[in-house]
N, C-alpha and C positions, 0 to 999 in steps of 0.2 A: 521420422521418428515418433513412436507409439507416445500416444497422449495418456495420459491419468485421469478415468472419469472422475473422482474425488477432487483433483486439484480442477479442474475445471466447473466443478459443481461447487468448488468452494470460492473460486472464483467470481460466478454467476451470481454467486449470495451476495459475496462483499461487494461488488460494486451496485444489486439491488437494492441493498442496505442503506448504501451512500446516497445513491440517487432518491428514494422515499426520504431519509432525513433531510434533503433539502428541499425536496419539492414541498412539505409540511410547511415551509417557512414563504411559501407563496399562495398565502388562503385560502388550500387544501387542507381541508380538517382531514387529518391522519390517527389512527390507533394509538394510543398513549406507546407503545414498545416502541414506535418508530422514532422516539428521540433520543434514543441508544444506537440509529442507525449508523453516528459517526463510528464506530467499536469496527463496521468493514474496513475502514482505512489499516485499522492497526492487523486488521486479517490479512489483505494486504499486504503489510512488511513481514508476517511469521510467513507468507508465503514466500517475499522475495530472496527473505534470509534463506529459507533452505533452500529454494532452487540454486540461487549462485553458488549459495555455501557446498549443495554436492559438487556443483559444478567445478571449481575449484578444489575443494579438500577431495575429492574421490583421485583426481592425479596425485597428492603428493600421498593417499594413504597407496597409489599404484607403485609407486618410488620414481613419479614423474614429475618432472617440471611445469604447471601452468605457463600456458602460452600469453604471457600479461598483454601482448600487444595486440593479438586478436581479442584476448577479452574485452580490451576497450571499446575496441570497434566495434564493437559484435554488439554492446550496449549503448554508444553511440548511435549507432543504426537501428537499436530497437526505438529509443527517446526520442531522440535529437529535431528528426523533421516532423512528427505531427506536434509536439509540443512546439516548435517554433511557429509551425503551420498555425497553430492554433493562436498564439502571440501576435502572430500579425494581423488576423481576423481581429483582435481585442486593439489593437493599433490604429488600422485602418477603418473599421467600422464599431464605436465606442457604442458600448450599449449600456442599458442600464444599473444594471449588476454591477452594486457594490462600490458604486461612483468610479472614480477614479482609477487609472493604474498605478503601483507604486514606480519609482523612478526604474527607466527601462531596462539600467544595467543589473537589476537586482536579477529579474529573469534572466537576462541576459546569461548570469554567470551561477544561477542558481543559491543564490545568496539571500535570496527572499526572506526567508525566514528564521534569519541569524539577527537582522536586526529591521522592524518590520514597523511602520506605524499606519495600521488598520485604518487612523482617523482620516488619515489623508485621503484613504481609497483602500478597497476592499476588492474591484476586479480581477480577475484570474488569482482569486484568494488561496486558490485551490493549491496552487500549484506550490506551496508550501511543502509539503509531502514528498512531491518528486523533487523537490530539493533535497531532503532526506536521505531519497533514494540514490541521489546521484554521488551525494555524501558517503554514503554506504561505499557505493562502485571504488570509488578513488583509498577509499581508505582499508577495505577488506585486506588487498593482496598483503599488505605488512601484518596485519594480523590474522591471515591463513599462514604467513608463513614461519610468524610466533608459533602457532597452535602447532604447526605438522610439524618443526624443529626444535621448539624448544619445551614446549609442556607437553606432558603423561597427562594421562587421564585424571589423577587425583588434583592437577594443579590447574586444568581446563577447568574441572567443574569451580576450583574455588575462585577464577578468574571471570566465571561466568557469574556465581552468586555475589564476588566483588563490586560486580558491576553494575548488576540489580542493585545492591544496598548502595550502590552510590548513586546511583541514580534517584533514590528514594530519598537519601540524604538532601541532596541538593534540590531538588524540587519540593522540601519539605523547608527547607533554610530560604527558596525565593517565595514559598509561600506566603512565610509568617515574616519575612523583613519586606515586600514588596510589593503584596494582593492584600493581605490581610489592614494593614494600616488602614486603607482605603476602602474597606470595605463599606466603615460607616457613614461616612460622606458621599463618597462618590461611586456607586456599586456599578455604572457604567468605565470609570476609570481603572475599577480593579479588574472587571473584566477583561478591561484593552490591557492590564497587564498582566493576567495569567494568561490570556492567548498568545502573547509576543513573548512572555519568560518560560514558561512553563509546556502551552500547548502545542507549538510550532516549533521551537527550536532543537535540532538534532539532538544536542548532548541531554536533551530532557527526555528523548524517544526512544534510546536505541534498545527498549526491552522485547518488542517484537519482533525484531531483525537478531537480538542475541533469541531470542528462543529457538528461532526457524534455522538458524546456522548452529546450533546445539542440536537439532535434529538431525541435521544433516552432518555434523561430524561423529555421533553416533554411529549413522549408516555407514561412514568413509572408516572409522579408525575402529570399530567394535561389533561389526557386522553383528556377533551371535547374540548379543543386548540388545540389536536394532530390531531382527527377526521374532528376539523372545516380546519385544515389545509389542509386534505389530501381531503376535497371535491373539491381542486382547482388545482389537480393534472395536468392537461392541461395548467393550468397560470405558476404551477413552473415548468415543464420540459421546456416549453418556455421561461421561465423567466434563467434557469442555461443556456441553449442555448447560450442565449444574454449575460451574465457574462462572459459566455466563451470566448465566441467568441469577447468581446471587450479585454480581456486579451490577446490575439494573438496579438496585435494592442503597448502593453507593453513591452520592450525590458527588459530581465530578469537579463540583467548582464552592466544593469544599475542603478543608487541608484532608482531611482520610481520603480523598480521591483525590485532590493531587499528587500525594504522595503513594500509594495505596494502589489504584485505578489502573494504572497502565500494566506493570508486571504482571495484575491480576486478570487484566483482557489478554496480557499477551499468552498466559500458561493458556486459560482457557482455548483462544485459537489455536495454542501448537497441540494440544490435544486433541480440538475436532481434526489437523490435519493427519495426525498420525495414525486415529481413526478412518480421515477418510480415503487414505493410502495403503489402508490396510485391507490385505486379501481375505481377511474374515471377514468383512463388511460386503454388503449388496452394493453399494456407494461406490466400493472399493475396486468392483467386478464389474457394474455396468454403468453404462451414463444413461444419467437420466436427461431424458428428451426435452431439448431446449438449454439445457445450460451451454455446449457447445458452444453454438454461434455466440451467446450469450457471455461467454469467454474470450469467445476471440474478439467482440468488440469492444471488450473492457476497460481498456486504455483510452481507446477513443470516445468511451463514451464519459469517463471520467475527464477528459478536456475539455468537451462540448457542452454538459449537460448543464452545468451553471448558465452559461448565456445564452443556452435557449431557453430556460424558464425565463428569462428577463425578458427575453427579446416578448413570450407570450404574452406574458403582463405586461407590458403596452398594447398587445394585439388585441387583449381579450380580458379585460380589466376585473371585469366582476364574474368570470364562467367559474373561478373557483368555488364563490360562497353561492351560487345559483344554481351549477349541475357540479357538484365535488367529484363524482365519479365521472361524466364525461370530461372534466378540466382532465381530471388525473389523466384517462385514457388519452387525451389529448396532447398533454404534458408531453408522458414517456413515449408516444409513439412518436410525435416530432423528433426527441433526443437520440432515439435510435434511428429513426433517418438520417440524422446529423452525423451520426455516428459511422452509422453506415459509407457517407458520403468523402468523410477524410479516412476512412477504413481505409478503402478501394482507391483512392483518389491520390493518400500520402503514405498512409501507415503499409500500406499491402508492398507497392513498390519499394520503399526503404527495406522491408524485411526480405525483400528477394535480392537487392546489394547487397545484402548483408550477406544472405544466403551465397553468393559470386564473389564478396573480395574473403569472406571468412574461412568459408570451404568449398573451393575453387574445384569443378572438377577435371579431373586428365579428360588430354582428349582424347576421341575416340581415333585417331588419324596418328600413324605413328609413320616412322619415316625408318625406309630399309637401314639396314646398318650397310655400311661403304667398306 
């Protein structure tokens, strides 16, 4: 299958943003812009919404039924081998990253983000976003069926707007009833409530997935609209940069941020995605050196980098302050090495198994008819 260079570039940018965002909390001074690297997770959500949405909605648009069983097996063999391998490392080789694990069943069932208690322990805390992804894989088939069979373009747009507005109202209510009352007396408890009730749960983080699915639906069901959109690739890229730049001026841990930030970031990322896959842009036509291998390792990097950082903190406790550039190089190089090991030992064999199970090749030897 032909790889889209623009998507590879965005995936590489997303994992780089997340890794730099996390490394800044390990004693390594970083530019102020890095504190907004959490947006890389939202870019992953938009990419997932688009890629999964296109994979399934395309079948409906062609008058076919998606092969749901193959889809579920496809997703399981993509996510579970590497995810559970890293979980096993956390269980067998506890790291100082975030203290203790939450109860194991939360990781095994992808319910970590629904009722976490991060004060109990935040090890492997970044698995919350994988929980959001897994819930999307489970619930989207029903949504896709409704979108393809029961909705016209006008109703689909109204539904998308209603979901965005509903998410904003829900986050606003949670902020004013669960977070804001704690701010005056206990800022730590307020932040815990914000993360547990607004930042992590799937019901509050649908904006990025919805934006990605909306792009996929446009491509599948309104190809003329899609082609017209892609003709303005450069404008889309510029608009995406402007929207995300504006988002950096909004404080996430305030009412306006809790309510408005996620749909705005999702919109900015969706604009970047549309621009990055447009043949009217250079990055839509040409691969950027280094983007493809980084994109290939993105999932393994996401799973392992925080544990690697924590181990290095113990081995080189003062390196970040004494030699920040050297520390950054060491932390990133070690993370790449660990991710490459996970990719070649676990992730790639899982992908090969996925290809064999989901897309079996016909035998080249045919028995002669009797």
